[in-house]
ROSE-93168 format. One line per field, with one value per residue (C-alpha): residue in three letters; x, y, z. Coordinates in steps of 0.02 Angstrom, whole numbers, m for minus. Each point is the difference from the previous one (the first is absolute). Layout:
! ROSE-93168
type = [ala,...]
px = [X,...]
py = [Y,...]
pz = [Z,...]
! end
This chain:
! ROSE-93168
type = [unk,unk,unk,unk,unk,unk,unk,unk,unk,unk,unk,unk,unk,unk,unk,unk,unk,unk,unk,unk,unk,unk,unk,unk,unk,unk,unk,unk,unk,unk,unk,unk,unk,unk,unk,unk,unk,unk,unk,unk,unk,unk,unk,unk,unk,unk,unk,unk,unk,unk,unk,unk,unk,unk,unk,unk,unk,unk,unk,unk,unk,unk,unk,unk,unk,unk,unk,unk,unk,unk,unk,unk,unk,unk,unk,unk,unk,unk,unk,unk,unk,unk,unk,unk,unk,unk,unk,unk,unk,unk,unk,unk,unk,unk,unk,unk,unk,unk,unk,unk,unk,unk,unk,unk,unk,unk,unk,unk,unk,unk,unk,unk,unk,unk,unk,unk,unk,unk,unk,unk,unk,unk,unk,unk,unk,unk,unk,unk,unk,unk,unk,unk,unk,unk,unk,unk,unk,unk,unk,unk,unk,unk,unk,unk,unk,unk,unk,unk,unk,unk,unk,unk,unk,unk,unk,unk,unk,unk,unk,unk,unk,unk,unk,unk,unk,unk,unk,unk,unk,unk,unk,unk,unk,unk,unk,unk,unk,unk,unk,unk,unk,unk,unk,unk,unk,unk,unk,unk,unk,unk,unk,unk,unk,unk,unk,unk,unk,unk,unk,unk,unk,unk,unk,unk,unk,unk,unk,unk,unk,unk,unk,unk,unk,unk,unk,unk,unk,unk,unk,unk,unk,unk,unk,unk,unk,unk,unk,unk,unk,unk,unk,unk,unk,unk,unk,unk,unk,unk,unk,unk,unk,unk,unk,unk,unk,unk,unk,unk,unk,unk,unk,unk,unk,unk,unk,unk,unk,unk,unk,unk,unk,unk,unk,unk,unk,unk,unk,unk,unk,unk,unk,unk,unk,unk,unk,unk,unk,unk,unk,unk,unk,unk,unk,unk,unk,unk,unk,unk,unk,unk,unk,unk,unk,unk,unk,unk,unk,unk,unk,unk,unk,unk,unk,unk,unk,unk,unk,unk,unk,unk,unk,unk,unk,unk,unk,unk,unk,unk,unk,unk,unk,unk,unk,unk,unk,unk,unk,unk,unk,unk,unk,unk,unk,unk,unk,unk,unk,unk,unk,unk,unk,unk,unk,unk,unk,unk,unk,unk,unk,unk,unk,unk,unk,unk,unk,unk,unk,unk,unk,unk,unk,unk,unk,unk,unk,unk,unk,unk,unk,unk,unk,unk,unk,unk,unk,unk,unk,unk,unk,unk,unk,unk,unk,unk,unk,unk,unk,unk,unk,unk,unk,unk,unk,unk,unk,unk,unk,unk,unk,unk,unk,unk,unk,unk,unk,unk,unk,unk,unk,unk,unk,unk,unk,unk,unk,unk,unk,unk,unk,unk,unk,unk,unk,unk,unk,unk,unk,unk,unk,unk,unk,unk,unk,unk,unk,unk,unk,unk,unk,unk,unk,unk,unk,unk,unk,unk,unk,unk,unk,unk,unk,unk,unk,unk,unk,unk]
px = [m499,52,179,120,25,164,109,m39,133,87,m17,20,m117,m26,106,m93,53,94,14,159,130,132,64,30,80,117,43,37,111,99,14,71,121,61,17,101,112,53,96,146,m81,m155,104,95,m161,m60,168,m3,m175,47,160,m91,m138,119,104,m157,m70,165,m9,m182,31,148,m98,m149,99,118,m147,m80,161,33,m176,26,170,m79,m134,135,82,m151,m149,13,155,m63,m167,91,105,m157,m83,153,m6,m184,46,146,m106,m136,124,93,m164,m40,173,m12,m174,55,155,m106,m121,141,63,m173,m3,187,m30,118,m58,118,m79,m176,49,82,m162,m103,126,m8,m191,2,132,m96,m162,86,82,m165,m81,147,m6,m187,28,149,m28,m79,m168,72,m133,125,85,m162,m76,148,m1,m186,27,141,m103,m142,107,120,m130,m59,179,34,m164,52,170,m80,m116,148,97,m145,m31,185,14,m139,86,m137,56,m121,130,110,m145,m34,185,8,m158,73,159,m105,m87,168,86,m147,m85,98,177,m52,m97,151,109,m117,m1,190,8,m125,97,168,m71,m50,177,77,m120,58,179,m35,m86,143,148,m77,101,m90,13,m123,96,166,m68,m67,171,93,m127,22,189,m13,m114,111,155,m86,m54,176,77,m126,44,186,m22,m100,97,171,m19,57,m105,m175,m9,m185,7,157,m93,m146,120,93,m164,m62,165,m7,m176,44,158,m90,m140,120,114,m143,m95,157,40,m181,m11,164,m62,m169,80,119,m145,m91,143,96,m148,m173,49,99,m145,m121,111,35,m184,m41,138,m65,m176,66,87,m159,m105,129,m2,m191,m5,134,m105,m158,88,6,m175,m83,102,m29,m186,15,78,78,m63,86,m106,158,106,m41,m69,84,169,m12,m46,147,121,m71,16,181,42,m76,98,165,m34,m47,148,117,m75,7,185,28,m96,91,121,96,61,m136,m131,88,50,m176,m53,150,m44,m180,58,111,m144,m114,122,4,m190,m17,119,m93,m167,56,55,m167,m98,100,m37,m186,m7,78,m148,85,m121,62,180,m48,m97,152,106,m125,m50,139,96,171,56,m174,m66,m88,168,64,m157,24,177,m66,m140,113,131,m130,m76,173,27,m171,37,167,m76,m140,131,89,m163,m46,171,10,m182,7,161,m82,m158,105,85,m161,2,m8,m4,m182,20,172,m66,m142,114,135,m127,m78,173,39,m162,34,178,m63,m123,133,125,m120,m54,180,3,m168,65,123,m145,m76]
py = [m1044,m182,m34,m46,m183,m73,m105,m182,m82,162,m25,185,112,180,117,103,182,53,m178,m15,m125,5,m176,35,170,m79,m138,127,101,m155,m42,170,m14,m170,67,148,m114,m92,152,84,174,m75,m92,160,95,m134,0,190,m2,m136,91,165,m86,m97,155,102,m136,m2,188,m7,m143,93,162,m91,m101,140,117,m125,m20,187,29,m132,76,172,m72,m73,171,116,m100,m171,31,169,m82,m140,129,98,m158,m33,181,m20,m149,92,154,m102,m99,159,87,m146,14,188,m11,m127,102,155,m95,m54,179,60,187,4,m54,102,107,m93,m167,66,77,m163,m94,127,1,m190,1,140,m91,m164,90,93,m159,m95,134,m9,m191,3,120,m91,m184,m96,m84,m143,m57,m51,169,97,m108,30,187,7,m98,117,153,m60,m62,145,126,m129,m24,185,21,m135,82,169,m82,m88,162,99,m129,m13,190,m10,m141,m126,m183,m21,85,m156,m107,118,m3,m190,m11,124,m103,m156,87,51,m169,m110,106,148,m68,m167,98,111,m155,m78,163,2,m181,35,151,m89,m147,121,70,m173,m38,161,m56,m166,85,125,m119,m146,m37,49,m172,30,156,m90,m146,118,85,m163,m52,165,m17,m180,45,147,m111,m129,135,71,m172,m38,165,m41,m175,68,160,m27,173,7,148,62,173,m8,m171,53,152,m110,m118,141,76,m167,m35,174,m29,m172,60,153,m111,m122,135,113,m140,m66,171,28,m172,29,166,m72,m152,114,110,m154,m89,151,116,m75,m157,104,123,m140,m71,173,46,m163,34,174,m67,m129,137,106,m147,m43,178,4,m167,61,153,m103,m114,148,60,m168,m41,m187,16,m91,m173,m104,m170,m85,105,46,118,178,m5,161,m52,m166,92,119,m147,m70,168,17,m174,49,163,m91,m121,138,110,m148,m26,186,m2,m143,91,166,17,155,90,133,m136,m111,134,53,m183,m35,152,m61,m174,74,109,m152,m91,152,11,m181,26,155,m89,m142,128,92,m162,m48,171,m19,m177,68,118,163,52,179,m59,m120,138,113,m141,m21,178,105,116,m77,m176,m71,m132,141,82,m165,m20,174,m48,m161,92,139,m124,m105,155,49,m175,2,169,m65,m158,101,105,m159,m70,161,18,m181,m10,163,m57,m164,83,128,m139,m23,182,26,m187,m3,144,m62,m175,69,116,m131,m133,115,41,m185,m39,140,m64,m175,64,110,m143,m116,142,20,m181,17,147,m117,m91,154]
pz = [m889,12,57,m139,m20,62,m110,28,108,36,189,34,95,m54,107,126,m2,160,69,108,m56,141,m30,m184,37,126,m121,m136,117,46,m181,m44,147,m59,m175,62,103,m158,m58,86,4,80,129,39,29,121,90,14,75,125,52,26,99,113,40,33,115,95,26,54,122,74,20,76,127,48,24,120,99,3,68,136,46,9,115,113,18,0,60,82,106,64,42,91,94,44,66,109,59,46,108,80,34,83,105,49,45,116,78,21,76,130,41,20,111,115,11,48,33,m37,m180,m107,m144,m117,45,m29,m166,m51,31,m97,m144,m11,m9,m130,m105,5,m50,m143,m67,8,m109,m120,m6,m35,m145,m78,28,m144,17,102,122,132,13,m4,136,114,m35,41,161,53,m43,110,145,18,66,128,59,19,94,125,22,39,127,80,5,75,137,38,20,130,93,m43,m16,m145,m110,3,m59,m145,m47,4,m106,m124,m8,m29,m145,m71,18,m51,m134,m67,m6,m80,m133,m30,m13,m129,m98,1,m58,m141,m64,18,m98,m137,1,m22,m144,m85,27,m85,m146,m21,3,m98,m156,m163,m80,m144,m54,14,m100,m134,m8,m25,m133,m92,0,m58,m146,m49,6,m111,m125,m13,m20,m137,m83,8,m73,m147,m37,82,77,180,56,m35,76,38,83,93,67,55,88,87,59,66,89,78,65,68,87,69,63,87,71,55,83,85,73,51,80,93,70,51,82,94,57,62,89,64,26,15,97,125,13,40,137,74,m2,89,128,33,24,124,99,4,57,133,66,7,94,120,41,19,124,119,m47,34,158,m25,m35,m167,6,m137,m56,148,121,94,m104,m49,m178,m56,70,m93,m159,28,8,m163,m86,56,m67,m168,4,32,m145,m121,45,m29,m173,m39,43,m123,m137,24,m147,53,156,m11,13,126,127,56,11,113,105,17,54,136,61,5,115,112,m4,55,147,57,m19,113,130,m13,19,153,76,m38,73,160,17,m52,m138,m11,m13,m140,m86,1,m72,m143,m48,74,m115,34,40,m33,m117,m92,m37,m70,m104,m73,m56,m80,m90,m65,m61,m91,m77,m65,m71,m85,m80,m66,m74,m79,m89,m56,m68,m92,m80,m61,m56,m97,m84,m49,m66,m95,m99,m98,m53,m188,m38,m57,m124,m52,m36,m108,m100,m27,m47,m129,m66,m10,m92,m124,m22,m37,m131,m81,m1,m87,m115,m55,m55,m86,m102,m83,m84,m82]
! end
């Protein structure tokens, strides 16, 4: 059939069924909104919707940001700090194994069972912690590369040590060469990789710290906005009705104030605990771990001075390389112990550091005496002064190591206590913010509804 004729000049096209008209729909919605805003009931409905939305957004922003910070604080306590501590323990175990192996080599057939078991325990601990680190570290390429390098290099090192030990037991001079090569592998490959792993995990720890104690500015801004809008709505209500209180709006205001105060107080307490755990715990732990590593390296170089008997020279081609390295290690140890003493915030932390510093001074005096004996040609006398059970440099080293281990244990407890207290301050805040925000939004709707009922 032919289409019906259009009216001349009408200028209208026949409507197509189902054709979308979003622009017209939007225009009609705005028109209805403007029409509603010309009456007081319409304005009240708009105000109620805005109040409920603002309070709900405040609650959601608070829950979101607190949840992020609580997760970062939990990572500090349960993940990144333990991984950093494990990385430091890997380094210490490797350095101690190198020290124990050189001490055992010097003792030869007189190597004590305790010394041998110490070496084996260090290797087993390093291997166990490497497996743990590989299982728990995130997909960070840097950490995984260092773990793989350590996993490949550790068996080579232990093989060299066993060859050195076997040759030494047979009285073959080749044993010293194997030991020096093993020490070279340790100092140039394994320990640098362990140091890089420690730095990577410690960097992750500090990033978690920054994420946990950052102020939640968007949530705070949303809270101030919510209170400002609620104050304006109540003032408007008072000017129009001369009523001081609207119970619903008052409830919404009280709920918003409660969330804001809880957010500020909770974050302040959490930040305080985390800062304390970092300054009084983690920073001291890092310095003490570095000091202990310096002492272990110094002891290994002291032993190797007697093993090499001047066969390896320093850069000046005159001095014994291992004796020069020993002096550098001891200077680092003095510096780190002085800093650890400044960081110690109580007697329980300061006393073992002071004891370690005194033992270091004694160690240096005994080392000078042992070197003088060795230079005079009395190798056996020097050996007794280095690895003897009493009055030796080894005895002084044992005091230093035990004191530093005690200080590390104390600072670890300080860190755990402060960090857990900080993380605990976030407890309940996410759920509380959601519940109070919903209560505030309901209160705002009810308060405006009470006013609307006066127009019915």
